[in-house]
N, C-alpha and C positions, 0 to 999 in steps of 0.2 A: 255458577249463579252469581250474579252481581251481588255485593254485600258492603254497599256504601264505599266502594273502592275508588280511590283517586290516584291519578297519575299526574304529576307535576313535571313539566318539561321547562328547566331552566333554574338555575340556583343563584341567580344574581340576587341583588338587594330585594327586589319585589317577590321573587319566587320564594326566598328564604322567610320573608315578612308573612307570606300567605301560609307557608308551612308551619311557622310558629303560632300564628293566630288560630289556624285551624286545630292544631294540637291542643292548644290551651283551651279552646271552647268545645272540644271533644266532637268536631265535626268530621264524619267519616270513621269507619273502622280500620281502614288500610290506606296507607300512603306511600306509593313508590315514586322515587325521584330519579329523573333521568337528566344528565348534563354530560357534555363532552369532557369537562374537567371531572374525572371520576374521583380524585382525591378530595376535591370539595364536597362532592355528593357523600362520600364515606364520612367526612367530618360533620356534615349537616346531620347525617343519620345518628351518629354518635351523640352529638349535641342535643338534637330533639328528643331522643329516647331517655336522656336524663330527665327530662321533664314528665315522663309518662306517670311516675308515681304519685305526682301531684294533681294529675288530671283524670283522664279516662284511659281504659285500655285501648291501645291502637298499635297496629303493625306497621312500622316505618323501615323502609329498606331502599337500598340502591336498585333501581329497576333498569331494564333495557325495553326497546320498543315492543317486544313480544308480549310483554306484560300488560300492554294496552288492551289486549283482546277482550278481557272480561272486566275491563273498568267501566264505572258508571260515568265518570267524568274525567276528561283530559284537560287539564289547565295548562295554558301555555303563556309563559312569561319571558321566553327566550328571544333573543334578538339583540340588535345593536341598541345601546341605550341612548336616551336624549342627552346631548351636551348643552352647556351654557351657550346661549346665542343661537341655538339650533330649534327649529319648529319641530312638531311632531310629523309634518308632512315631509321634511327633509329626510326622514328616515326610511321613505318608501323603498328607493332602490336597494338600500343595504339589506333590507329585511325581507323582501319578496323572494330573493333566491335562497335565503335560509328557510323560509317557509314551505316552499315548493317541495323541497327534499324532506323535510320534517314531517309535514302532513302525509306525504307519500308512505313514509315508514309506519306511521300510526295506522293508516287505512289498511296497509298490507298485513298488519298483525291481526285483522278480523274485528277491529273495534267497531262497535255500533253504538256507542253512547252518546254523550253530549260533548261538543267542543266548547271551551270557554276561553276566550282570548283576552289578554291583557296588554301584549305587547304593541307598542306604538309604531305608526299611526294606526290605532285600533280599529277604526272603521273600515279602513282599506284592507288591513290584514284579516280582519274577520270576513270580509268580502272575498278575499283571496283563499282563505281556509274553506269556504263554502264551494267555491270554484273548484279548487285542487282536490277536495274530498269527495264531490258528488253527493254528499249528504243532503237530506231535506234541510231547508233554510232554518226551520223551527230547532234544529239540533245543532246549529252553530251560532253562538252568541258571543258578543263582545262585551266588555265591561262598559264601553260607551260613555255616557254622561252620569253614571252611577255615583262615582266619586265627586265630580263637579257639582251634583245636586246636594250631596251631603256637605260640601264645602259652603254653598249657597245657604243652606238651612243654618249651618253654624254661624255664619256671618250675620244673618238676620236675627237670630236668637241672641247673639252677643250684643246687638244693638239694641234690642227691645228688652233684654233681661229675662229670657225664658228658656225653658228646656229645648234643645234643638229637635228632640223627637216630637215636639208638640207643634212644629212648623211643617206644613204641607207645601212643598215647592219643587219645581223641576227646572233643570237646565236641559235644553234639548238641542238637537242638531249634531254637528261634528263635535268629537271630543278634541277641541283645539280653538283656534282663533275666531271661527265663524259660529261658534256656540251661542246661544241666546237664552236669556230668562223667560218663563213663562209667567209674567206678573198677572195676567188675567186669571190664573188659577192659583196664585199663591195665597194661603190663608193661615190663620192661627185659630185652632179650635172651631173651624168652620167659618170664621169671620174673615172676609176678603181682606187682604192687606191694606187696600185703599181705604175701607171702613176702619180699620185699625189706626191708620194715619190721621184720619179725620177725628177720631175719638180720643187721640193721644197728642194734644196740642204742642206739647214740648218735643216732640219726635221730629227730628230734622229729616225732612223728605230727601234732601240731596244726599244725606248720609245713607239713607235706605237704598237710593239707587246706586250709590258707590259699592254696596255689597256685592253686586254682581261683578263688577270690575275686580274687586279683591279676589272673588272666586276664580274668575277667568285666569288671573295672572298669578295665582297661588303657586302652580307648579314652577314657573319661572323663578319666583321669589326663593322658593325652597331649594331649587337646583343651585341658584347663585349663592346661597348661604351655606348649605351643607352638600351640594354635589348631586343629589339625587332625591327623589320623592319615592317612598315605599311603604310606610306604615298604613297610610290612609288607603291605598289601593290593595295592600295585603288584606286589609279588614274588608274592604268592599268585595274581594274575591271570596273571602270565607263566607260572607252573607249569601252571595249568589250560589255558592256551591251547597250551602245548607239548604236553601230554597229549593234546589234541584233535588238533592238526596231526601229531603224530609217532605217533598211534594208540598211545599208550603202554599203555593199559588200566591206569592208575594209579588207586589208591584216595584218594579225598579226601572230606572231610565237606562236601559240597555241598548247596545248597538244590535238592532234587530232589523231583520229583512223586511222591506216595504214593498207590497205588491198592489199598489193603488191607495193605500192609506195616505192621508195628507196630499193626495194627488201626485204622488211619487211612486216610481216603480224601478225595480232592479237596482236598489241601493241600500246598504246598511246605514243607519243613523240612530243616534241616541233618542229614544222615544219610550214613553211609559209602556211597560210590558209585563204581563203576568208571567212569572217564572215558576216552573214546577217540574215534576219527574219527566215530562216530555219535552223539556227545553222551554222555548219561547211559546208559550200556549196561545197567547192572544196579545196583539198590538192594540192598545187603547188610543182610539182616535179622539182626542180631546179637541174641542172647538177652539181655534185660535183667532186672535184679532187679525186684521189685515196686516198690520206691521209684523206681528209674529209669523204670520204666513209668509211674508216677503223674506223675513230672516231664515225661515226654513227653507225655502227655495234656493236662497243664496248658498246656504251651507250645504245643501244637496249638490248644487251645480259645482262648487269648489271640489268636492269629492268625485263627482263624475268626471270632471276634467282630468283628475290625477289618475283615475281608472282607465280612461281612454288613452292616456299618455303611457301607462304601464302595460297596455294591451292585454288586461285581465280578460 
């Protein structure tokens, strides 16, 4: 029987951050960790279990692919990391070969839970996982623009001086250079952002528009300054795994499969999605303005071109 069992593949900075965040927040009762660097895994297990007496009971151990069989969620953070000056799409060729072998091993174990992908380029690798696994699309999810949306909320909240949790905003499309903000549905306490600007005469509208650029370029800035980004995405992964395990039916802007929504088909993109025990339960098709729809189509075409070139 599945008992909130999580398997993590990859103990790089992102995987380790997820393992730590999920342990501190008590997400899952069992965490098995897989990596080609077995010493690193053993060290992670020793370090993480030192925190158990301060949190909640949790079985954390070095796993192998056979342990995926009865897991509820397999979280994948493994793969080549993005380097300074490199776009997420530059990583495609490096990571597709890794994923084909890795997904095959997970499926061969008898696993029938939910795949959650964080490795970049996440939209392409989520699509590849769906193809390689043969799973229903609803059981293969990417982190998509979940983190981007969180960054966007943070920037807006910082400018306005409000709790980020009180900002409702989404970044949609590719998790990358063609992502875009959905200003038409951005609100604070139900008040549309444009109404907020109208009521707050001291608010610099240009500064508000710049919050998106700051959000979009945040990863590049962080990579330039500290070499990698991992805390934010580690927390985003934890929130998504909790939504699955606890059947929260929470809305996140995940990389989800589109089959006609937004006029798009056979593509994974960052879109508002209800996440629960069955994975991506429902893609929410929010009305977009003409400009937003153009941005969505552009983002989708960018990814479709990569998919076609990769012969997925």
